[in-house]
BATIPA-43385 format. One record per residue (C-alpha): y, x, z. Coordinates in Angstrom, 2 decimals, decimal comma. Layout:
residues N
(node (Y; X; Z))
...
***
This chain:
residues 509
(node (-191,41; -72,71; -43,78))
(node (-191,85; -68,65; -45,36))
(node (-195,26; -67,90; -46,36))
(node (-196,40; -64,31; -46,12))
(node (-198,96; -64,20; -48,86))
(node (-201,66; -60,67; -49,26))
(node (-203,28; -58,66; -46,43))
(node (-200,10; -57,60; -44,96))
(node (-198,86; -61,05; -44,39))
(node (-200,70; -61,48; -40,69))
(node (-198,59; -58,41; -39,85))
(node (-195,14; -59,60; -41,10))
(node (-195,76; -63,07; -39,42))
(node (-196,72; -61,16; -36,32))
(node (-193,49; -59,40; -36,58))
(node (-191,54; -62,37; -37,46))
(node (-192,67; -63,88; -33,97))
(node (-191,99; -60,59; -31,98))
(node (-188,57; -60,66; -33,33))
(node (-188,07; -64,27; -32,08))
(node (-189,48; -63,53; -28,97))
(node (-187,20; -60,51; -28,72))
(node (-183,73; -62,67; -29,67))
(node (-185,46; -65,00; -26,08))
(node (-185,41; -61,91; -24,09))
(node (-182,28; -60,73; -25,24))
(node (-180,35; -64,12; -24,67))
(node (-182,43; -64,01; -20,88))
(node (-180,71; -60,34; -20,24))
(node (-177,19; -61,57; -20,92))
(node (-177,61; -64,38; -18,81))
(node (-179,64; -62,89; -15,94))
(node (-177,93; -59,21; -16,23))
(node (-174,87; -59,19; -17,68))
(node (-173,32; -55,75; -15,67))
(node (-176,40; -54,05; -17,73))
(node (-174,16; -53,69; -21,24))
(node (-175,40; -50,77; -22,52))
(node (-179,52; -52,12; -21,90))
(node (-178,55; -55,77; -23,10))
(node (-176,42; -53,81; -26,17))
(node (-179,63; -52,01; -27,46))
(node (-181,74; -54,82; -26,92))
(node (-179,40; -57,06; -29,12))
(node (-179,23; -54,19; -32,00))
(node (-182,75; -53,64; -31,76))
(node (-183,36; -57,55; -32,38))
(node (-180,68; -57,11; -35,44))
(node (-182,41; -54,23; -36,73))
(node (-185,44; -55,75; -37,23))
(node (-184,16; -58,88; -38,21))
(node (-182,63; -57,27; -41,44))
(node (-185,89; -54,91; -41,43))
(node (-187,89; -58,05; -42,18))
(node (-185,42; -59,69; -44,90))
(node (-185,47; -56,34; -46,80))
(node (-189,19; -56,23; -46,76))
(node (-189,76; -60,18; -47,64))
(node (-186,55; -60,59; -50,06))
(node (-188,50; -63,25; -52,41))
(node (-190,52; -65,12; -50,04))
(node (-186,97; -65,55; -47,49))
(node (-185,48; -66,24; -51,15))
(node (-187,15; -69,34; -51,76))
(node (-186,94; -70,21; -48,37))
(node (-183,30; -70,14; -48,64))
(node (-183,27; -72,52; -51,52))
(node (-185,63; -75,09; -49,82))
(node (-184,63; -78,22; -48,66))
(node (-185,74; -77,31; -45,19))
(node (-183,80; -74,18; -44,76))
(node (-180,44; -76,69; -45,64))
(node (-181,36; -78,50; -42,78))
(node (-182,33; -76,24; -40,56))
(node (-179,30; -74,66; -41,20))
(node (-176,94; -77,36; -40,72))
(node (-178,83; -77,89; -37,34))
(node (-177,63; -74,54; -36,43))
(node (-174,39; -75,02; -37,29))
(node (-173,99; -78,54; -35,12))
(node (-175,65; -76,09; -32,31))
(node (-173,33; -73,73; -32,58))
(node (-170,01; -75,70; -32,43))
(node (-171,79; -77,45; -29,60))
(node (-171,99; -73,89; -27,88))
(node (-169,16; -73,25; -28,86))
(node (-167,12; -76,39; -27,19))
(node (-169,35; -75,92; -23,64))
(node (-168,09; -72,34; -23,74))
(node (-164,66; -73,20; -24,27))
(node (-164,89; -75,51; -21,35))
(node (-166,65; -73,33; -19,27))
(node (-163,71; -70,71; -19,93))
(node (-161,03; -73,38; -19,22))
(node (-163,29; -74,03; -15,64))
(node (-163,39; -70,51; -15,00))
(node (-159,69; -70,10; -14,96))
(node (-159,15; -73,24; -13,20))
(node (-161,65; -74,33; -10,95))
(node (-162,36; -77,61; -9,13))
(node (-164,86; -77,27; -6,06))
(node (-165,73; -79,74; -3,50))
(node (-167,16; -79,07; -0,23))
(node (-169,75; -81,22; 1,11))
(node (-170,81; -79,32; 4,24))
(node (-170,28; -80,85; 7,70))
(node (-168,11; -77,69; 9,01))
(node (-166,57; -77,37; 5,32))
(node (-168,39; -73,79; 5,51))
(node (-168,30; -73,27; 1,52))
(node (-164,61; -73,67; 1,39))
(node (-161,16; -71,51; 2,95))
(node (-159,46; -72,76; 5,69))
(node (-155,92; -74,42; 5,34))
(node (-154,78; -70,89; 6,94))
(node (-156,44; -68,84; 4,52))
(node (-154,92; -70,80; 1,47))
(node (-151,30; -70,66; 3,29))
(node (-151,77; -66,74; 3,58))
(node (-153,09; -66,32; -0,07))
(node (-149,53; -68,60; -0,95))
(node (-147,50; -66,57; 0,53))
(node (-148,82; -63,32; -1,37))
(node (-147,15; -62,44; -4,64))
(node (-148,54; -60,41; -7,31))
(node (-152,28; -59,43; -7,98))
(node (-154,77; -58,36; -5,45))
(node (-157,85; -56,61; -5,87))
(node (-161,20; -56,82; -4,14))
(node (-163,38; -53,73; -4,61))
(node (-167,26; -54,42; -3,64))
(node (-169,31; -51,96; -2,87))
(node (-172,71; -52,85; -2,03))
(node (-176,39; -52,28; -2,96))
(node (-177,29; -54,60; -6,14))
(node (-179,72; -56,89; -4,36))
(node (-176,62; -57,71; -2,05))
(node (-173,85; -57,74; -4,03))
(node (-174,29; -61,88; -5,20))
(node (-174,24; -62,99; -1,33))
(node (-171,00; -60,58; -1,21))
(node (-169,42; -61,85; -4,58))
(node (-169,88; -65,71; -2,93))
(node (-167,55; -65,24; -0,23))
(node (-165,10; -63,06; -2,37))
(node (-165,00; -65,34; -5,29))
(node (-163,84; -68,45; -2,70))
(node (-160,46; -66,33; -2,64))
(node (-160,02; -66,11; -6,61))
(node (-160,99; -69,67; -6,74))
(node (-157,82; -70,20; -4,76))
(node (-155,58; -67,74; -6,22))
(node (-155,81; -66,52; -10,16))
(node (-154,41; -63,02; -9,20))
(node (-157,12; -61,76; -7,27))
(node (-159,14; -59,48; -9,27))
(node (-163,26; -58,85; -7,94))
(node (-164,82; -55,47; -9,08))
(node (-167,83; -54,17; -7,89))
(node (-169,52; -50,61; -6,91))
(node (-173,08; -50,10; -6,81))
(node (-172,99; -47,83; -3,37))
(node (-176,85; -46,63; -4,46))
(node (-175,20; -45,51; -7,84))
(node (-171,85; -43,88; -6,85))
(node (-172,84; -42,55; -2,90))
(node (-169,72; -40,27; -3,56))
(node (-167,55; -42,43; -4,14))
(node (-168,27; -44,65; -1,37))
(node (-167,53; -41,54; 1,34))
(node (-164,01; -41,02; -0,93))
(node (-163,21; -44,62; 0,30))
(node (-164,14; -44,06; 3,65))
(node (-167,26; -46,45; 4,08))
(node (-170,01; -45,81; 6,19))
(node (-171,60; -48,95; 6,22))
(node (-172,29; -51,77; 3,01))
(node (-171,84; -54,38; 1,94))
(node (-167,96; -53,69; 2,46))
(node (-164,77; -54,49; 0,73))
(node (-161,94; -53,15; -0,01))
(node (-158,84; -55,32; 0,13))
(node (-155,68; -53,87; -1,94))
(node (-152,39; -54,89; -2,35))
(node (-149,41; -52,99; -3,53))
(node (-150,80; -49,46; -3,01))
(node (-151,71; -50,82; 0,86))
(node (-155,73; -50,96; 1,28))
(node (-158,13; -52,28; 3,80))
(node (-161,68; -52,09; 4,38))
(node (-163,71; -54,94; 5,58))
(node (-167,15; -54,22; 6,98))
(node (-168,16; -57,26; 8,74))
(node (-167,68; -60,18; 5,96))
(node (-166,66; -63,09; 7,15))
(node (-163,42; -65,54; 6,40))
(node (-161,30; -64,27; 9,40))
(node (-161,58; -60,29; 8,67))
(node (-161,19; -60,46; 5,33))
(node (-157,84; -63,11; 5,70))
(node (-157,01; -60,49; 8,05))
(node (-156,75; -58,01; 6,29))
(node (-154,81; -59,50; 3,62))
(node (-152,53; -60,61; 6,20))
(node (-152,37; -56,87; 7,21))
(node (-151,97; -55,39; 3,39))
(node (-149,23; -57,70; 2,82))
(node (-147,30; -57,12; 6,28))
(node (-143,82; -54,77; 5,91))
(node (-144,65; -53,40; 9,18))
(node (-147,18; -54,22; 12,37))
(node (-146,24; -56,27; 14,71))
(node (-146,18; -54,93; 18,03))
(node (-146,62; -56,76; 21,41))
(node (-145,07; -55,11; 25,05))
(node (-147,04; -56,51; 27,86))
(node (-145,29; -55,94; 31,34))
(node (-147,70; -54,07; 34,05))
(node (-146,78; -53,31; 37,24))
(node (-146,72; -56,83; 38,84))
(node (-149,84; -57,41; 39,48))
(node (-150,77; -59,03; 35,92))
(node (-153,65; -59,74; 33,87))
(node (-155,44; -56,65; 33,08))
(node (-156,04; -56,59; 29,30))
(node (-158,23; -53,67; 29,79))
(node (-160,48; -54,95; 32,43))
(node (-163,85; -56,67; 31,59))
(node (-164,13; -58,73; 34,66))
(node (-164,08; -62,43; 34,94))
(node (-159,98; -62,08; 36,08))
(node (-159,30; -59,62; 33,45))
(node (-158,28; -60,17; 29,38))
(node (-159,99; -57,89; 27,89))
(node (-161,19; -60,67; 25,35))
(node (-157,65; -61,28; 24,69))
(node (-157,25; -58,34; 24,13))
(node (-160,13; -57,94; 21,24))
(node (-158,42; -61,00; 19,69))
(node (-155,29; -60,09; 19,16))
(node (-156,52; -56,60; 17,68))
(node (-158,95; -58,92; 15,13))
(node (-155,20; -59,93; 13,89))
(node (-154,14; -56,51; 13,46))
(node (-151,32; -56,20; 16,23))
(node (-150,62; -53,84; 18,05))
(node (-151,22; -53,98; 21,89))
(node (-148,89; -51,57; 24,18))
(node (-148,04; -51,86; 27,59))
(node (-144,33; -51,31; 29,78))
(node (-143,90; -50,88; 33,00))
(node (-139,77; -51,48; 33,05))
(node (-139,63; -49,31; 36,41))
(node (-140,17; -46,80; 34,49))
(node (-137,96; -47,28; 31,61))
(node (-134,85; -48,62; 31,61))
(node (-135,10; -51,36; 28,35))
(node (-137,41; -52,98; 25,92))
(node (-138,52; -50,19; 23,30))
(node (-136,81; -50,98; 20,08))
(node (-140,41; -51,73; 18,08))
(node (-141,03; -54,81; 20,42))
(node (-141,70; -57,78; 18,15))
(node (-142,24; -59,27; 21,72))
(node (-142,32; -59,03; 25,39))
(node (-145,07; -60,77; 26,97))
(node (-145,08; -61,56; 30,87))
(node (-148,88; -62,39; 31,53))
(node (-149,35; -63,40; 35,16))
(node (-146,60; -61,78; 37,10))
(node (-147,33; -62,17; 40,84))
(node (-145,11; -59,54; 42,54))
(node (-141,16; -59,15; 42,46))
(node (-139,07; -57,39; 39,68))
(node (-135,99; -55,06; 40,82))
(node (-132,39; -55,90; 39,43))
(node (-132,54; -53,23; 36,65))
(node (-136,09; -55,05; 35,16))
(node (-134,18; -58,28; 34,97))
(node (-131,58; -56,99; 33,57))
(node (-133,66; -55,10; 30,53))
(node (-135,55; -58,34; 29,64))
(node (-131,90; -60,27; 29,71))
(node (-130,47; -57,94; 27,79))
(node (-133,31; -57,78; 25,13))
(node (-133,24; -61,47; 25,35))
(node (-129,79; -61,94; 24,33))
(node (-129,88; -59,44; 21,43))
(node (-132,57; -61,75; 19,58))
(node (-135,74; -60,64; 21,50))
(node (-138,91; -62,94; 21,80))
(node (-140,15; -63,24; 25,35))
(node (-143,29; -65,35; 26,43))
(node (-143,72; -66,54; 29,79))
(node (-147,36; -67,34; 30,87))
(node (-146,51; -67,76; 35,02))
(node (-148,97; -69,20; 37,91))
(node (-147,77; -71,55; 40,83))
(node (-147,06; -69,44; 43,88))
(node (-148,23; -71,41; 46,98))
(node (-147,72; -68,09; 49,36))
(node (-143,61; -68,34; 48,42))
(node (-144,23; -64,53; 47,43))
(node (-144,37; -64,43; 43,94))
(node (-141,31; -63,50; 40,85))
(node (-138,51; -65,12; 42,63))
(node (-136,59; -62,83; 39,94))
(node (-138,25; -64,53; 37,20))
(node (-138,08; -67,80; 38,25))
(node (-134,28; -66,94; 38,49))
(node (-134,34; -65,45; 34,54))
(node (-135,98; -68,85; 33,15))
(node (-133,47; -70,87; 35,53))
(node (-130,35; -68,69; 33,29))
(node (-132,11; -69,53; 29,99))
(node (-132,39; -73,27; 31,17))
(node (-135,61; -74,24; 32,25))
(node (-137,06; -74,79; 36,00))
(node (-140,06; -73,60; 37,46))
(node (-141,34; -76,40; 40,32))
(node (-144,05; -74,36; 41,39))
(node (-145,89; -77,40; 41,81))
(node (-149,25; -78,00; 41,32))
(node (-150,71; -80,49; 38,20))
(node (-153,06; -83,31; 39,49))
(node (-154,07; -85,41; 36,98))
(node (-156,74; -87,58; 37,85))
(node (-157,95; -89,31; 33,92))
(node (-158,00; -86,05; 32,31))
(node (-159,43; -83,24; 33,74))
(node (-162,57; -80,78; 33,44))
(node (-165,14; -83,04; 35,87))
(node (-165,59; -81,64; 39,08))
(node (-162,14; -79,73; 39,94))
(node (-160,48; -83,27; 41,36))
(node (-157,47; -83,32; 38,77))
(node (-156,76; -79,71; 39,67))
(node (-157,73; -78,54; 36,30))
(node (-155,83; -80,95; 34,19))
(node (-156,69; -81,31; 30,24))
(node (-153,70; -81,39; 27,71))
(node (-153,00; -85,00; 27,36))
(node (-150,13; -84,40; 24,59))
(node (-149,56; -82,16; 22,02))
(node (-146,60; -82,17; 20,02))
(node (-147,63; -82,63; 16,48))
(node (-144,48; -81,44; 14,75))
(node (-144,35; -78,08; 16,52))
(node (-145,97; -74,69; 14,93))
(node (-147,66; -73,69; 17,46))
(node (-149,46; -77,18; 18,16))
(node (-149,03; -78,75; 14,34))
(node (-152,56; -79,63; 13,63))
(node (-154,47; -78,63; 16,50))
(node (-157,70; -80,14; 17,25))
(node (-159,38; -79,63; 20,88))
(node (-158,91; -79,54; 24,32))
(node (-157,14; -77,07; 26,21))
(node (-157,42; -76,99; 29,81))
(node (-155,23; -75,26; 32,41))
(node (-156,74; -74,26; 35,72))
(node (-153,96; -74,79; 38,74))
(node (-150,96; -75,05; 36,45))
(node (-147,26; -75,91; 38,11))
(node (-144,72; -78,14; 35,60))
(node (-141,20; -77,22; 34,46))
(node (-137,97; -79,31; 33,84))
(node (-135,43; -78,66; 31,11))
(node (-131,92; -77,29; 32,18))
(node (-130,65; -78,03; 28,79))
(node (-131,04; -79,65; 25,35))
(node (-132,46; -76,52; 23,94))
(node (-135,70; -76,97; 25,29))
(node (-138,74; -78,50; 23,80))
(node (-142,32; -79,53; 25,42))
(node (-145,20; -78,72; 23,48))
(node (-147,35; -80,08; 25,72))
(node (-147,29; -82,33; 28,74))
(node (-149,69; -84,16; 31,10))
(node (-150,75; -88,16; 31,72))
(node (-147,81; -90,45; 33,03))
(node (-147,26; -91,45; 36,55))
(node (-149,85; -92,78; 38,37))
(node (-152,53; -90,87; 36,83))
(node (-150,73; -87,25; 36,87))
(node (-147,97; -85,95; 39,46))
(node (-146,97; -82,79; 40,73))
(node (-148,49; -81,84; 43,65))
(node (-146,00; -79,91; 46,60))
(node (-147,96; -79,96; 49,96))
(node (-149,60; -76,49; 50,75))
(node (-151,16; -78,78; 53,37))
(node (-152,97; -81,25; 50,95))
(node (-153,63; -78,43; 48,53))
(node (-155,44; -76,59; 51,42))
(node (-157,42; -79,51; 52,13))
(node (-157,24; -80,94; 48,94))
(node (-157,05; -84,33; 50,02))
(node (-154,43; -85,20; 47,17))
(node (-151,96; -87,73; 47,00))
(node (-148,49; -88,60; 45,79))
(node (-146,07; -88,45; 48,37))
(node (-142,91; -90,19; 47,39))
(node (-139,83; -87,39; 47,37))
(node (-141,66; -84,54; 47,60))
(node (-144,03; -84,82; 44,76))
(node (-143,51; -84,91; 41,05))
(node (-143,80; -87,84; 38,95))
(node (-145,70; -87,61; 35,42))
(node (-145,43; -86,94; 32,83))
(node (-145,35; -83,47; 33,57))
(node (-144,11; -80,62; 31,40))
(node (-147,05; -77,84; 31,03))
(node (-145,41; -75,38; 28,43))
(node (-142,05; -75,81; 26,58))
(node (-140,19; -73,77; 23,92))
(node (-136,90; -72,79; 22,86))
(node (-135,08; -71,02; 20,30))
(node (-131,40; -69,21; 20,89))
(node (-130,57; -67,54; 18,06))
(node (-133,08; -64,90; 16,18))
(node (-134,70; -65,48; 20,24))
(node (-137,49; -67,26; 20,82))
(node (-139,21; -68,04; 24,06))
(node (-142,13; -69,52; 25,45))
(node (-142,90; -70,75; 28,59))
(node (-146,46; -71,57; 29,83))
(node (-147,20; -72,56; 33,85))
(node (-150,29; -71,22; 34,29))
(node (-151,77; -67,40; 32,62))
(node (-155,41; -67,88; 33,91))
(node (-156,29; -69,79; 31,53))
(node (-157,32; -67,04; 28,99))
(node (-159,02; -64,95; 31,41))
(node (-162,11; -63,86; 30,58))
(node (-163,77; -66,62; 32,70))
(node (-162,75; -69,11; 29,89))
(node (-163,49; -67,00; 26,66))
(node (-166,20; -69,62; 25,85))
(node (-163,51; -71,93; 25,51))
(node (-161,93; -70,96; 22,22))
(node (-159,04; -73,33; 21,85))
(node (-157,65; -72,08; 25,35))
(node (-157,06; -68,82; 23,44))
(node (-156,35; -70,16; 20,23))
(node (-153,36; -72,22; 21,61))
(node (-151,81; -68,54; 23,22))
(node (-152,24; -66,76; 20,24))
(node (-151,09; -69,65; 18,08))
(node (-147,61; -68,90; 20,66))
(node (-148,05; -65,76; 19,57))
(node (-147,81; -66,18; 16,24))
(node (-145,12; -68,05; 15,93))
(node (-142,73; -66,04; 17,82))
(node (-143,67; -62,71; 15,85))
(node (-143,16; -64,97; 13,29))
(node (-146,55; -65,24; 11,92))
(node (-146,78; -68,68; 11,66))
(node (-149,59; -68,48; 8,67))
(node (-152,29; -66,94; 11,38))
(node (-151,74; -70,01; 13,03))
(node (-155,10; -71,39; 13,88))
(node (-157,01; -69,03; 11,97))
(node (-158,60; -68,33; 15,07))
(node (-160,21; -71,92; 14,94))
(node (-164,08; -71,56; 16,03))
(node (-166,80; -71,94; 13,17))
(node (-168,25; -75,30; 13,48))
(node (-172,14; -75,14; 13,95))
(node (-174,14; -75,37; 11,05))
(node (-177,87; -75,90; 10,05))
(node (-178,06; -73,97; 6,81))
(node (-181,71; -74,40; 5,01))
(node (-183,76; -71,49; 4,49))
(node (-186,52; -71,66; 2,14))
(node (-189,48; -69,17; 1,51))
(node (-190,25; -66,90; -1,32))
(node (-193,00; -69,15; -2,25))
(node (-190,40; -72,11; -2,00))
(node (-188,12; -70,64; -4,23))
(node (-190,33; -69,31; -6,96))
(node (-191,31; -73,37; -7,40))
(node (-187,61; -74,11; -7,69))
(node (-186,93; -71,31; -10,24))
(node (-190,15; -71,68; -12,56))
(node (-189,71; -75,51; -12,46))
(node (-185,96; -75,17; -13,72))
(node (-185,66; -72,16; -15,88))
(node (-188,90; -72,41; -17,42))
(node (-191,03; -75,73; -17,42))
(node (-187,81; -78,38; -17,33))
(node (-187,06; -76,44; -20,58))
(node (-190,15; -75,86; -22,31))
(node (-190,45; -79,63; -21,86))
(node (-187,39; -80,61; -23,78))
(node (-188,16; -77,88; -26,59))
(node (-191,60; -80,00; -26,63))
(node (-189,99; -83,38; -26,65))
(node (-187,57; -82,52; -29,15))
(node (-190,55; -81,35; -31,34))
(node (-192,02; -84,04; -31,28))
(node (-188,94; -86,36; -32,34))
(node (-188,48; -84,28; -34,88))
(node (-191,84; -84,44; -36,43))
(node (-191,81; -88,41; -36,06))
(node (-188,58; -88,56; -37,81))
(node (-189,62; -86,62; -40,95))
(node (-192,86; -88,39; -41,08))
(node (-191,41; -91,89; -39,91))
***
């Protein structure tokens, strides 16, 4: 050990101890606040300058120390420790560049969905996430952004302190922090509601060449996308906006043809007849490669849109205008008139990997008139399920199968057809996506999947699946303090003491 003689020896010893403690502070600062580069560099340079001053003042004492056997052993140990740290640092660098993450939570809340991974895989080139946040909230926001970086290496994450740079926050147009600005090839989107759905939708938006425009037919008693009543469909409208799809309305009595920017035309619960020019406009649109979605309810009064049924018949599908009764798989208390889908096509993009129950309140069945149609949802087999056609039985709700009149199961609830560039989806009910059922997300997921398929945004399919309930662990400040002091101070101190005792024992053994 270096021994300092003379009256100033204790002062030099004190400065040596202070210099050692300052090095510990420097290490802690680089670990805990790496973003404070200027402060960390200043503290590091101060520590090195103090060390240089002590070496110059005590050349003789340190010279004899350098030549001692203890110093040689100390340097050998320090070199070994440095080599170990270099190896560990290199391994840490490799793990940072090629991370492997295991999510052991029940709902997989600490990992991205397969749909988000699909969106990321389709994006080529660099993506930028710029986090606008107060410093105290940064780590929470970064944890979400880092899930995307772990999946896609080309995502760059940067941080803007909203307190220190308010002018930049205003320039970007951010009104609430924390927020993330997503940038890709010159297009940007700011996300304020920080969750996977919003952030992934922002990625979809900036990576699109154009916004999909959906036209909903109106003027024939369709569901009202502006209505917040139970019979309305405002909830569906909000979900479509969340998927960054533009919703417009089309009255074919006022326009001779479907607008050219239409990505798809949707007929949602039409109840009244169509004029010949309206049917012609829909036919021309479909023949030109346009996409159509029909969601039509059974018509028990015989005054429904028979023109649409004829249009569908020309497309090769016949709507039976019956009521499907499923005595096995149905909503309790419905006597089978609100069937739950028994079978979903596991290969079709709309229903592939679909999990959960979809139910149709009062649904009609359909049959195919050509082989191009593909069923995606059907009922149980007869005698468990049949299509009821008797209005008398429907009125009295004394339901039974009548040979020669009713239709035997299995019955098709929904079907699709691809003809050239055109895609058509037909569903035997529309009210299953009314506001009445907004607490049943699988109904809406099924319909959103159909829309995503026709507009060729299959990477969005099932993205809106509900988050599974999870029970997070909440800790008090005292508990956090105990964990901090135990893991950061107590355990390392015990290891240092044990190492020192083993060292002394080896030297005196």
